[in-house]
C-alpha positions as CSV (number, residue, x, y, z in Angstrom):
1,M,14.2,17.0,-2.4
2,L,12.0,17.3,-5.5
3,I,9.8,14.5,-6.7
4,N,12.3,13.1,-9.2
5,E,14.9,12.8,-6.4
6,L,12.3,11.1,-4.2
7,S,11.5,8.7,-6.9
8,K,15.1,7.7,-7.4
9,K,15.7,7.4,-3.7
10,T,12.7,5.2,-3.0
11,G,12.4,3.3,-6.3
12,I,8.8,4.4,-6.6
13,S,7.6,6.0,-9.8
14,V,6.7,9.7,-9.9
15,H,3.3,8.7,-11.1
16,T,2.7,6.5,-8.0
17,I,4.1,9.2,-5.7
18,R,1.6,11.7,-7.1
19,F,-1.2,9.1,-6.7
20,Y,-0.2,8.7,-3.0
21,E,-0.1,12.4,-2.6
22,K,-3.6,12.8,-4.2
23,S,-4.8,10.0,-1.9
24,G,-3.6,11.9,1.1
25,L,-1.0,9.4,2.2
26,I,2.0,11.8,1.8
27,E,2.4,15.5,1.5
28,G,4.9,17.7,-0.2
29,K,5.5,21.3,0.8
30,Q,6.1,24.2,-1.4
31,N,9.0,26.5,-0.7
32,E,7.4,29.8,0.4
33,A,10.5,31.7,-0.6
34,I,10.1,30.7,-4.3
35,K,7.2,32.2,-6.1
36,S,8.3,31.3,-9.7
37,N,7.2,27.6,-9.6
38,N,4.8,25.2,-8.0
39,Y,7.4,22.5,-7.1
40,F,6.8,20.4,-4.1
41,H,9.6,19.4,-1.8
42,Y,9.8,16.2,0.2
43,N,11.8,15.3,3.3
44,E,13.1,12.1,4.9
45,V,9.8,11.6,6.7
46,T,8.2,11.2,3.3
47,V,10.9,8.6,2.4
48,D,10.0,6.7,5.5
49,K,6.2,7.0,4.8
50,L,6.7,5.7,1.3
51,A,8.6,2.7,2.7
52,F,5.8,2.1,5.2
53,I,3.2,2.3,2.3
54,S,5.2,-0.1,0.2
55,D,5.5,-2.6,3.1
56,A,1.8,-2.3,3.9
57,K,0.8,-2.8,0.3
58,S,3.1,-5.8,0.0
59,V,1.3,-7.6,2.8
60,G,-2.2,-6.9,1.5
61,F,-3.3,-3.6,2.9
62,T,-5.4,-1.5,0.5
63,I,-4.7,2.1,-0.2
64,K,-7.9,2.9,1.8
65,E,-6.7,0.9,4.7
66,I,-3.3,2.5,4.6
67,G,-4.9,5.9,4.5
68,Q,-6.9,5.0,7.6
69,I,-3.8,4.0,9.6
70,I,-0.8,5.8,8.3
71,D,-1.0,9.0,10.3
72,T,-2.1,7.5,13.6
73,W,0.3,4.6,13.2
74,Y,3.1,6.7,11.9
75,N,2.7,9.4,14.5
76,K,2.6,6.8,17.3
77,K,-1.0,7.4,18.2
78,Y,-1.8,3.7,18.2
79,T,-0.9,1.5,21.2
80,K,0.9,-1.7,20.7
81,K,-2.4,-3.5,21.3
82,Q,-4.2,-1.5,18.6
83,K,-1.4,-2.2,16.1
84,L,-1.6,-5.9,16.9
85,K,-5.3,-5.8,16.4
86,I,-4.9,-4.3,13.0
87,L,-2.4,-6.9,12.0
88,D,-4.5,-9.8,13.4
89,D,-7.5,-8.5,11.4
90,K,-5.4,-8.4,8.2
91,L,-4.1,-11.9,8.9
92,T,-7.7,-13.2,9.3
93,S,-8.7,-11.5,6.1
94,L,-5.7,-13.0,4.2
95,E,-6.6,-16.5,5.6
96,Q,-10.1,-16.1,4.3
97,K,-8.8,-15.1,0.9
98,M,-6.4,-18.1,0.8
99,K,-9.4,-20.4,1.5
100,E,-11.3,-18.8,-1.4
101,I,-8.3,-19.2,-3.7
102,K,-7.9,-22.8,-2.7
103,E,-11.5,-23.4,-3.5
104,M,-11.1,-21.7,-6.9
105,K,-8.1,-23.9,-7.6
106,K,-10.1,-27.0,-6.7
107,Q,-12.8,-26.0,-9.1
108,L,-10.4,-25.3,-11.9
109,L,-8.7,-28.6,-11.4
110,Q,-12.1,-30.3,-11.6
111,F,-12.9,-28.4,-14.9
112,K,-9.5,-29.5,-16.3
113,D,-10.2,-33.1,-15.3
114,D,-13.6,-32.9,-17.0
115,V,-11.9,-31.6,-20.2
116,V,-9.2,-34.3,-20.1
117,N,-11.7,-37.0,-19.6
118,D,-14.2,-35.7,-22.2
119,R,-16.9,-35.0,-19.7
120,C,-17.8,-31.6,-21.1
C-alpha cells in the first residue's frame, strides 16, 4: 500500500509516518519494476510496527527509546526477561516524573495561596 493508504489504515498522518521513516523506525520499499516514480510501498508489518510505535509513545517511550528497541523487540530478539526489564525501567522513570510533577503542583499551590493571601 502507498503512504496515503497506510495513513488512512492506521490513523497516523502522512507527515508523522515520514518522520518515523526518517527516524529509521519503519521502512518502505520501492517497487523495482516501476521506474517512473519514487513511491514507497508498505506492508502489514509496517501497520503492526506503527501500532507498536503508537502504543510505546502513549506509555511514555521516546522516539529514541523506541528506535533502540523496535527491531530487537519486534523481531523477537529480546527474551521475556529483557522485555520486562525495559518495562520496569520505564515504570521507574515514570514514577520519578510523577514525583517531580507532584512537587511542581505543590509549589504552584503555594504560590497561588501566597497571591490569594496577599503575601507577594
